[in-house]
C-alpha positions as CSV (number, residue, x, y, z in Angstrom):
1,M,29.5,112.6,56.8
2,N,31.4,114.5,59.4
3,D,34.9,112.8,59.8
4,W,36.1,115.1,62.6
5,P,36.2,113.9,66.1
6,Q,32.9,114.2,67.8
7,G,32.2,117.7,69.0
8,W,34.7,119.4,66.8
9,P,33.4,122.1,64.4
10,D,33.1,121.2,60.7
11,D,33.5,124.7,59.3
12,N,36.9,124.0,57.7
13,R,35.9,121.3,55.4
14,G,36.9,123.4,52.4
15,T,40.4,123.8,53.7
16,P,42.8,121.1,52.7
17,R,43.4,118.5,55.5
18,Y,46.7,117.2,56.5
19,G,48.0,114.2,58.3
20,R,47.4,110.5,57.9
21,G,45.2,109.5,55.0
22,S,45.2,113.1,53.5
23,A,46.7,114.4,50.4
24,G,48.0,117.5,51.9
25,A,51.8,118.1,52.0
26,Q,52.0,120.1,55.2
27,P,52.4,118.2,58.5
28,E,49.4,117.9,60.8
29,G,50.9,120.2,63.3
30,A,50.5,123.1,61.0
31,R,46.8,122.5,60.8
32,V,46.2,121.8,64.4
33,M,48.1,124.9,65.5
34,R,46.8,127.2,62.8
35,Q,46.5,130.1,65.2
36,V,50.3,130.2,65.4
37,R,51.5,131.8,62.2
38,R,54.9,132.8,60.9
39,G,54.3,135.8,58.6
40,P,51.8,138.7,58.0
41,A,48.2,138.2,59.2
42,A,45.7,137.6,56.4
43,P,43.1,140.3,55.6
44,P,39.8,139.9,57.3
45,G,37.4,137.6,55.6
46,Q,40.1,135.8,53.5
47,G,40.7,132.9,55.8
48,G,44.0,131.2,56.2
49,Y,45.4,131.8,52.7
50,G,42.6,133.7,51.1
51,G,41.0,130.5,49.9
52,Q,44.0,129.6,47.9
53,I,46.6,126.9,48.5
54,P,50.0,128.5,48.7
55,P,52.8,127.2,46.4
56,Q,54.3,124.0,47.9
57,P,58.0,123.2,47.9
58,S,59.2,120.2,45.9
59,Y,60.6,117.3,48.0
60,V,61.6,115.2,45.1
61,D,65.0,113.6,45.8
62,G,65.3,115.7,49.0
63,G,65.4,119.0,47.1
64,E,64.2,122.3,48.6
65,G,61.4,124.2,47.1
66,P,61.0,128.0,46.8
67,D,60.3,130.1,49.8
68,D,56.6,130.1,50.4
69,G,56.7,133.6,51.6
70,Y,55.1,132.8,54.9
71,G,58.3,131.8,56.8
72,Y,57.2,128.2,57.2
73,D,59.8,125.4,56.8
74,S,58.7,122.0,57.7
75,G,62.3,120.6,57.8
76,Y,61.1,117.4,56.3
77,N,63.2,117.9,53.2
78,T,66.4,117.1,55.0
79,G,65.0,114.7,57.6
80,Q,65.9,117.3,60.3
81,V,63.2,116.3,62.8
82,Y,64.8,118.4,65.7
83,G,66.6,121.0,63.7
84,G,70.1,119.5,64.0
85,P,72.2,118.8,61.0
86,G,71.7,115.3,59.7
87,G,69.1,114.6,62.5
88,R,71.9,113.9,65.1
89,G,70.5,116.0,67.9
90,P,70.6,119.7,68.8
91,A,72.1,122.0,66.3
92,G,75.8,122.3,66.2
93,T,76.7,118.9,67.8
94,A,77.7,117.3,64.5
95,G,80.3,120.0,63.8
96,Q,81.9,119.9,67.3
97,T,85.7,119.8,67.4
98,P,87.0,116.3,68.2
99,R,88.8,115.7,71.5
100,P,92.5,116.0,71.3
101,A,94.6,112.8,71.5
102,P,96.0,112.1,75.0
103,N,99.4,113.6,75.7
104,W,101.2,110.4,76.8
105,R,104.5,112.0,77.4
106,R,103.0,114.4,79.8
107,R,101.0,111.7,81.6
108,I,104.2,109.5,81.9
109,K,106.1,112.5,83.2
110,W,103.6,113.3,86.0
111,T,103.2,109.6,86.9
112,A,107.0,109.3,87.3
113,I,107.1,112.5,89.4
114,T,104.3,111.2,91.6
115,V,105.9,107.8,92.1
116,A,109.3,109.4,92.8
117,T,107.7,111.7,95.4
118,V,106.0,108.8,97.1
119,V,109.2,106.8,97.2
120,V,111.2,109.7,98.7
121,V,108.5,110.5,101.3
122,T,108.3,106.8,102.3
123,T,112.0,106.4,102.5
124,V,112.5,109.5,104.6
125,G,109.6,108.6,106.8
126,T,111.0,105.0,107.2
127,Y,114.5,106.4,108.1
128,F,113.3,108.6,110.9
129,W,111.0,105.9,112.2
130,A,113.8,103.4,112.3
131,D,116.3,105.9,113.7
132,S,113.9,106.7,116.6
133,K,113.8,103.0,117.5
134,L,117.5,102.5,117.9
135,R,118.5,102.1,121.6
136,R,121.8,104.0,121.8
137,E,122.7,103.1,125.3
138,V,126.5,102.3,125.2
139,D,128.9,105.2,125.6
140,L,132.3,104.2,124.2
141,S,133.8,107.5,125.1
142,T,134.1,106.2,128.7
143,V,136.4,103.4,127.6
144,I,140.0,104.4,128.6
145,D,143.5,103.7,127.2
146,R,142.2,102.8,123.7
147,P,144.4,101.7,120.8
148,E,144.7,103.8,117.7
149,A,142.1,103.3,115.1
150,G,143.3,101.6,111.9
151,D,141.8,101.6,108.4
152,G,138.3,100.3,108.0
153,T,135.5,99.9,110.6
154,N,135.4,97.4,113.4
155,Y,132.1,96.2,115.0
156,L,131.9,94.2,118.2
157,I,128.7,92.1,117.8
158,V,127.3,90.5,121.0
159,G,124.5,88.0,121.6
160,S,123.6,88.2,125.2
161,D,121.4,86.0,127.4
162,S,119.3,88.9,128.4
163,R,115.8,87.9,129.4
164,E,114.5,91.5,129.3
165,G,110.8,91.6,128.6
166,M,110.3,87.8,128.7
167,S,107.5,86.2,130.7
168,K,107.8,83.0,132.6
169,E,106.2,81.2,129.7
170,D,108.7,82.7,127.3
171,K,111.6,81.6,129.4
172,K,110.2,78.1,129.6
173,K,109.5,77.9,125.9
174,L,112.9,79.2,124.9
175,H,114.8,77.2,127.5
176,T,116.6,80.3,128.8
177,G,116.4,79.6,132.5
178,S,115.7,82.5,134.9
179,A,119.2,83.6,135.9
180,E,119.5,87.2,137.0
181,G,121.5,89.7,135.1
182,K,122.9,88.9,131.6
183,R,126.0,87.3,130.1
184,T,127.3,87.0,126.6
185,D,126.5,83.8,124.6
186,S,128.3,84.9,121.5
187,M,130.9,87.6,120.5
188,M,132.2,88.5,117.1
189,I,134.4,91.2,115.6
190,L,133.3,92.3,112.1
191,H,135.9,94.2,110.1
192,V,134.5,96.2,107.1
193,G,137.1,97.4,104.7
194,D,138.1,98.0,101.1
195,N,140.0,94.8,100.7
196,G,137.4,92.3,101.9
197,D,135.3,92.0,105.1
198,T,136.3,89.7,107.9
199,L,134.1,88.1,110.6
200,I,136.0,86.7,113.6
201,S,134.2,84.7,116.4
202,L,135.5,85.1,119.9
203,P,134.8,82.0,122.0
204,R,133.1,82.9,125.2
205,D,135.6,80.7,127.1
206,S,138.6,82.6,125.7
207,D,141.3,83.2,128.3
208,V,141.7,87.0,128.7
209,E,143.3,89.5,131.2
210,I,141.0,92.1,132.8
211,P,142.8,95.4,132.4
212,T,142.4,98.7,134.3
213,Y,139.0,100.2,133.5
214,K,136.5,102.9,134.6
215,G,133.2,101.7,136.0
216,S,130.3,102.3,133.6
217,E,128.0,103.5,136.4
218,S,130.3,104.6,139.3
219,G,132.9,106.3,137.1
220,K,135.5,104.8,139.5
221,T,138.8,103.5,138.1
222,F,139.5,99.9,138.9
223,Q,143.2,99.0,138.6
224,G,144.2,95.9,136.7
225,S,145.9,93.2,138.6
226,G,146.8,90.7,135.9
227,R,143.7,88.7,136.7
228,H,142.7,86.2,134.0
229,T,139.2,85.0,133.4
230,K,136.9,83.9,130.6
231,L,135.9,86.6,128.1
232,N,132.2,86.5,128.9
233,A,133.0,87.2,132.6
234,A,134.1,90.7,131.6
235,Y,130.6,91.5,130.3
236,A,129.1,90.0,133.4
237,E,131.3,92.2,135.6
238,D,130.7,95.6,134.2
239,G,128.7,95.3,131.0
240,P,129.5,96.4,127.4
241,T,132.2,99.1,128.1
242,L,134.4,96.6,130.1
243,L,133.9,94.0,127.4
244,V,135.1,96.5,124.7
245,R,138.0,97.6,127.0
246,T,139.0,93.9,127.5
247,V,138.8,93.0,123.8
248,E,140.9,96.1,122.8
249,F,143.4,95.4,125.5
250,N,143.9,91.7,124.6
251,T,143.9,92.2,120.8
252,G,145.2,95.8,120.2
253,L,142.3,96.3,117.8
254,H,140.2,99.5,118.0
255,I,136.5,98.9,118.3
256,D,134.4,101.5,116.4
257,H,130.9,100.3,117.1
258,Y,129.0,98.1,119.5
259,V,125.9,96.0,118.7
260,E,124.0,93.7,121.1
261,I,120.9,91.6,120.9
262,G,119.1,89.5,123.5
263,F,117.3,86.1,123.4
264,A,113.8,87.5,122.8
265,G,114.9,89.9,120.1
266,F,116.7,87.2,118.2
267,A,113.8,84.9,118.3
268,N,111.4,87.7,117.3
269,I,113.5,88.6,114.2
270,V,113.4,85.0,113.0
271,D,109.7,84.8,113.5
272,A,109.0,88.1,111.8
273,V,110.9,87.1,108.7
274,G,108.8,83.9,108.5
275,G,111.5,81.5,109.6
276,V,115.0,80.7,108.2
277,D,115.9,77.9,105.9
278,L,119.0,75.9,107.0
279,T,120.7,72.7,106.1
280,I,121.9,70.8,109.2
281,D,124.8,68.3,108.4
282,K,124.4,66.0,111.4
283,P,121.6,65.4,113.9
284,F,122.1,66.6,117.5
285,K,120.2,67.0,120.7
286,D,120.9,69.2,123.8
287,K,118.6,69.3,126.8
288,Y,120.2,72.6,128.0
289,S,119.3,74.6,124.9
290,G,116.2,72.5,123.9
291,A,117.8,71.6,120.6
292,D,116.5,68.5,118.9
293,F,117.4,68.5,115.2
294,Q,117.5,65.9,112.4
295,A,120.0,66.2,109.5
296,G,118.8,67.8,106.3
297,K,117.2,71.0,105.1
298,Q,114.5,72.6,107.3
299,T,112.9,75.9,108.3
300,L,113.7,77.0,111.8
301,N,111.3,79.3,113.7
302,G,112.5,81.6,116.5
303,E,112.5,79.0,119.2
304,Q,114.4,76.5,117.1
305,A,116.9,79.1,115.9
306,L,117.7,80.2,119.4
307,A,118.3,76.6,120.4
308,F,120.5,76.1,117.4
309,V,122.9,79.0,118.0
310,R,123.1,78.3,121.8
311,T,123.9,74.6,121.7
312,R,127.5,73.6,122.8
313,H,127.1,70.6,125.1
314,A,126.2,68.4,122.2
315,F,129.6,68.9,120.5
316,A,133.0,67.6,121.3
317,A,134.6,71.0,120.3
318,S,132.0,72.7,122.5
319,D,132.2,76.5,122.1
320,L,134.3,76.3,118.9
321,E,131.6,74.3,117.2
322,R,128.9,76.6,118.5
323,T,130.6,79.7,117.0
324,K,130.7,78.0,113.6
325,N,126.9,77.3,113.9
326,Q,126.3,80.9,114.8
327,Q,128.1,82.1,111.8
328,K,126.3,79.6,109.6
329,F,122.9,80.7,110.9
330,L,123.6,84.4,110.6
331,A,124.5,83.8,106.9
332,A,121.1,82.2,106.4
333,L,119.2,84.9,108.4
334,A,120.9,87.7,106.5
335,H,120.1,86.0,103.2
336,Q,116.4,85.6,104.2
337,V,116.0,89.2,105.3
338,A,117.5,90.5,102.0
339,T,115.3,88.4,99.7
340,P,112.8,90.4,97.5
341,S,109.9,88.6,99.3
342,T,110.9,90.4,102.5
343,V,112.3,93.7,101.2
344,L,109.5,94.4,98.8
345,N,106.7,93.3,101.1
346,P,105.9,96.0,103.6
347,F,103.8,93.6,105.7
348,K,107.0,91.5,106.3
349,L,109.7,94.2,106.1
350,Y,108.4,96.6,108.7
351,P,107.7,93.9,111.3
352,T,111.2,92.5,110.7
353,M,112.8,95.9,111.1
354,G,110.7,96.7,114.1
355,A,111.6,93.4,115.8
356,G,115.3,93.9,115.2
357,L,115.5,97.6,116.1
358,D,113.4,97.2,119.2
359,S,115.8,94.6,120.6
360,L,119.2,96.1,119.5
361,I,121.4,98.0,121.9
362,V,124.1,100.0,120.1
363,D,126.7,102.7,120.9
364,K,125.7,106.4,120.9
365,D,127.6,107.1,117.7
366,M,125.9,104.4,115.7
367,S,123.9,105.6,112.7
368,L,121.4,103.7,110.5
369,W,124.0,103.9,107.8
370,D,126.6,102.2,110.0
371,L,124.0,99.5,110.9
372,A,123.1,98.9,107.3
373,S,126.8,98.7,106.4
374,M,127.3,96.1,109.1
375,F,124.3,94.0,108.0
376,F,125.4,93.9,104.3
377,A,129.0,93.1,105.3
378,M,127.8,90.1,107.4
379,K,125.6,89.0,104.5
380,G,128.6,89.2,102.1
381,V,131.0,87.5,104.4
382,N,128.7,84.6,105.2
383,G,127.8,84.3,101.5
384,G,131.4,83.7,100.5
385,D,132.5,87.2,99.6
386,G,134.8,87.6,102.7
387,T,136.6,85.7,105.4
388,S,134.8,83.9,108.3
389,M,136.9,82.4,111.1
390,N,137.4,81.7,114.8
391,M,140.1,83.5,116.8
392,P,143.3,81.4,116.4
393,I,143.6,79.1,119.4
394,S,146.9,77.5,120.6
395,G,145.5,75.4,123.5
396,S,143.7,75.6,126.8
397,S,144.5,76.5,130.4
398,G,142.2,75.7,133.3
399,G,139.3,75.1,131.0
400,N,139.9,78.4,129.2
401,L,140.8,78.6,125.5
402,V,144.2,80.3,125.0
403,W,144.7,82.5,121.9
404,D,147.7,82.0,119.6
405,K,149.5,85.3,120.3
406,A,151.6,85.2,117.2
407,K,148.7,84.6,114.9
408,V,146.5,87.1,116.7
409,K,149.2,89.8,116.3
410,Q,149.5,89.1,112.5
411,L,145.7,89.1,112.2
412,V,145.3,92.5,114.0
413,N,148.1,94.0,111.8
414,E,146.3,92.9,108.6
415,L,143.0,94.3,109.9
416,N,144.5,97.6,111.0
417,N,146.1,98.1,107.6
418,D,143.0,96.9,105.8
419,E,144.8,94.1,104.1
420,K,143.5,90.8,102.9
421,V,143.5,88.4,105.9
422,T,145.8,85.4,105.5
423,V,145.7,84.1,109.0
424,K,143.7,80.9,109.5
425,G,141.5,80.2,112.6
426,D,140.0,77.0,114.1
């Protein structure tokens, strides 16, 4: 019976068959592709192997038999189906050199270099961005007859009632009114030195003499006549340079730098930092500033903060009580700005810096380093690392607060010599 597939010739029945169900040792592929031979061609008429079965290799225990002389190697003796050692794939892959272990020292080194580069680039970029936003509009070189500079650095910090950039809705919301021009709502001298920093509030109702001065715009010299007025009137009369001239003339203290911030800028800084936590000792209310506070710890937004630092009608001590509240709030604000949640959060830090720098007016010699020094000194003073006080007061005259001349002289001498302040203020 012909067991080949139908239509296939049956002329090779005498040749041993291979494959499933056969006793032949060679794979079926060698039979099917008998026209492909590896070795010398057989003489004519002798068939594949001359009618003889060539010697077969032994596969007992995986051993290799002798060369059959015909160059045929099934590869079955080692299980190498595809010719690779151990049947693991293409030849040579099993002996491939293993990957070297990661060089962690090198990786750490380059990571550190990359991080350091990013920090430096970000810092430099932030510096130039912040420096470009400073409004250096006050020229202290035009101030005449100035006292000699002492040791340390003195800042005159002014909070004005400027309504610059405010809409009618803003003015109504913040209870600022719509008065033209601008006046000073708060004035402080900050002394930064090696023997402790000192913050001195100057009540706006302080009685001072307006000295001879040069007009900031006209350049004309105005002779002093011994005229006395409230300190904030000097600012209203001819702006920052006359205010600096008046403070220097009445104290004998050299002012090195000038910093001013208006209503809107102050409120924007507080809002940008997310509000300021403050503990209020006693409840108070003031229709003029819009203040309405209960006692206890609370978080003040920009509107509430402005009302808090402006209120004076609600207190028996009026302006003296207000200056204490201003110092208290500045301490809380400085602490809030310097917290890691602000400093390490660019989404909070940059808006806070932007709000502050956009609204600050400084002298032409002010650098970012000077501004940072002022900020951290204020933070330290209000945090208990320095002295915080009002200008010593001896009484009042015509509704103006009169400074204690003897104490003021002692205070100025201690500041000029950068000594620890021993004078007490109200």
